[in-house]
C-alpha positions as CSV (number, residue, x, y, z in Angstrom):
1,X,-49.4,-22.8,-28.6
2,X,-48.8,-20.3,-26.1
3,X,-49.0,-21.3,-22.5
4,X,-48.5,-18.0,-20.9
5,X,-50.8,-14.9,-21.2
6,X,-49.9,-12.6,-24.6
7,X,-51.0,-9.8,-26.4
8,X,-50.3,-8.1,-29.7
9,X,-48.6,-4.9,-30.1
10,X,-46.8,-2.7,-32.5
11,X,-43.4,-3.8,-32.5
12,X,-40.0,-1.9,-33.1
13,X,-38.9,-4.9,-34.5
14,X,-41.4,-5.4,-37.6
15,X,-45.0,-4.7,-37.6
16,X,-47.1,-6.5,-34.9
17,X,-45.3,-8.4,-32.3
18,X,-45.9,-11.0,-29.5
19,X,-45.6,-9.4,-26.1
20,X,-45.6,-10.9,-22.3
21,X,-49.2,-10.5,-20.6
22,X,-47.3,-11.3,-17.4
23,X,-44.3,-11.9,-16.0
24,X,-42.2,-15.3,-17.0
25,X,-39.3,-16.9,-15.3
26,X,-36.2,-18.0,-17.1
27,X,-36.6,-21.9,-18.1
28,X,-40.6,-21.5,-17.8
29,X,-42.4,-23.2,-20.6
30,X,-43.8,-20.3,-22.9
31,X,-45.0,-22.1,-26.6
32,X,-45.4,-26.1,-27.3
33,X,-46.6,-27.6,-30.4
34,X,-50.4,-28.7,-30.1
35,X,-52.0,-30.5,-32.6
36,X,-55.3,-29.2,-33.6
37,X,-54.3,-25.6,-32.3
38,X,-50.6,-25.4,-34.5
39,X,-51.8,-26.5,-38.1
40,X,-49.4,-28.6,-40.1
41,X,-49.3,-28.3,-44.1
42,X,-47.4,-30.9,-46.3
43,X,-45.8,-29.5,-49.4
44,X,-48.3,-31.2,-51.5
45,X,-51.3,-29.5,-49.2
46,X,-49.8,-26.1,-49.9
47,X,-49.7,-26.3,-53.7
48,X,-53.5,-27.1,-53.4
49,X,-54.5,-24.1,-51.6
50,X,-55.1,-20.7,-53.3
51,X,-51.8,-18.5,-54.0
52,X,-53.3,-15.9,-51.6
53,X,-53.1,-18.3,-48.7
54,X,-50.0,-19.8,-49.6
55,X,-48.5,-16.3,-49.6
56,X,-50.0,-15.9,-46.1
57,X,-48.4,-19.1,-44.9
58,X,-45.2,-18.0,-46.2
59,X,-45.2,-15.0,-44.0
60,X,-47.0,-16.6,-40.8
61,X,-45.9,-20.3,-40.8
62,X,-42.6,-21.7,-40.2
63,X,-40.9,-25.0,-41.9
64,X,-39.2,-26.9,-39.3
65,X,-35.7,-28.0,-39.7
66,X,-36.3,-31.0,-37.3
67,X,-39.0,-32.6,-39.9
68,X,-37.2,-34.8,-42.7
69,X,-40.0,-33.7,-45.1
70,X,-40.8,-29.9,-45.4
71,X,-43.8,-29.0,-43.8
72,X,-45.3,-25.7,-42.8
73,X,-46.8,-25.1,-39.1
74,X,-49.4,-22.2,-38.6
75,X,-49.7,-21.1,-35.0
76,X,-53.4,-20.0,-34.6
77,X,-52.8,-18.0,-31.7
78,X,-50.1,-14.8,-31.1
79,X,-47.1,-17.3,-31.5
80,X,-47.4,-16.3,-35.3
81,X,-46.6,-12.8,-34.7
82,X,-43.5,-13.7,-32.9
83,X,-40.6,-11.4,-34.4
84,X,-37.0,-12.7,-34.8
85,X,-33.9,-11.6,-32.4
86,X,-30.3,-12.4,-32.6
87,X,-30.5,-12.2,-28.8
88,X,-34.0,-13.9,-28.4
89,X,-36.1,-13.9,-25.0
90,X,-37.3,-17.6,-26.1
91,X,-35.2,-20.4,-26.7
92,X,-36.1,-23.8,-28.0
93,X,-35.2,-26.9,-26.0
94,X,-34.7,-30.6,-26.6
95,X,-38.5,-31.2,-27.0
96,X,-38.8,-28.3,-29.4
97,X,-40.9,-26.3,-26.8
98,X,-40.0,-22.8,-26.4
99,X,-39.0,-21.6,-22.8
100,X,-37.9,-18.2,-21.4
101,X,-34.1,-17.5,-22.1
102,X,-34.1,-15.3,-18.9
103,X,-36.5,-13.6,-16.8
104,X,-39.3,-11.6,-19.3
105,X,-41.5,-8.8,-17.8
106,X,-44.9,-8.2,-18.3
107,X,-45.2,-5.9,-21.6
108,X,-41.8,-7.0,-22.9
109,X,-41.7,-8.5,-26.4
110,X,-41.3,-12.2,-27.0
111,X,-38.7,-13.0,-29.6
112,X,-37.1,-16.2,-31.2
113,X,-34.3,-16.8,-33.3
114,X,-35.7,-17.9,-36.7
115,X,-32.5,-19.3,-37.7
116,X,-32.3,-21.9,-35.1
117,X,-35.7,-23.6,-36.2
118,X,-37.4,-22.4,-39.5
119,X,-35.7,-23.5,-42.8
120,X,-37.2,-20.7,-44.8
121,X,-35.6,-18.3,-42.0
122,X,-33.2,-16.6,-44.8
123,X,-35.9,-15.8,-47.0
124,X,-38.0,-14.1,-44.3
125,X,-35.0,-11.9,-43.2
126,X,-34.2,-10.7,-46.4
127,X,-31.2,-12.9,-47.2
């Protein structure tokens, strides 16, 4: 769940992106997992869903490397449109929350490094 103001805009990285709707200071909490807002699907649950929704999850959900069992987390808010960067504006802390890696100005795209938290990052990044 995003805990800062955001908006969706066209991204030069890929399609839509999640952009800061306010200034964010380095170290500030930007996103945290929130049960009921962020949905978790097991591999078994995924297989019971229609193919069209499984494809949606392959694009917009992430599979946490920190979970022993393969699960898929779908962010219901704009966070699902966060794009990858090798020099991300957000970093994951020891709690699994996303904090600002540096000061982020209102209107700047929020990015994360998929390779740090998504076991399916290679597929999403074309590798």
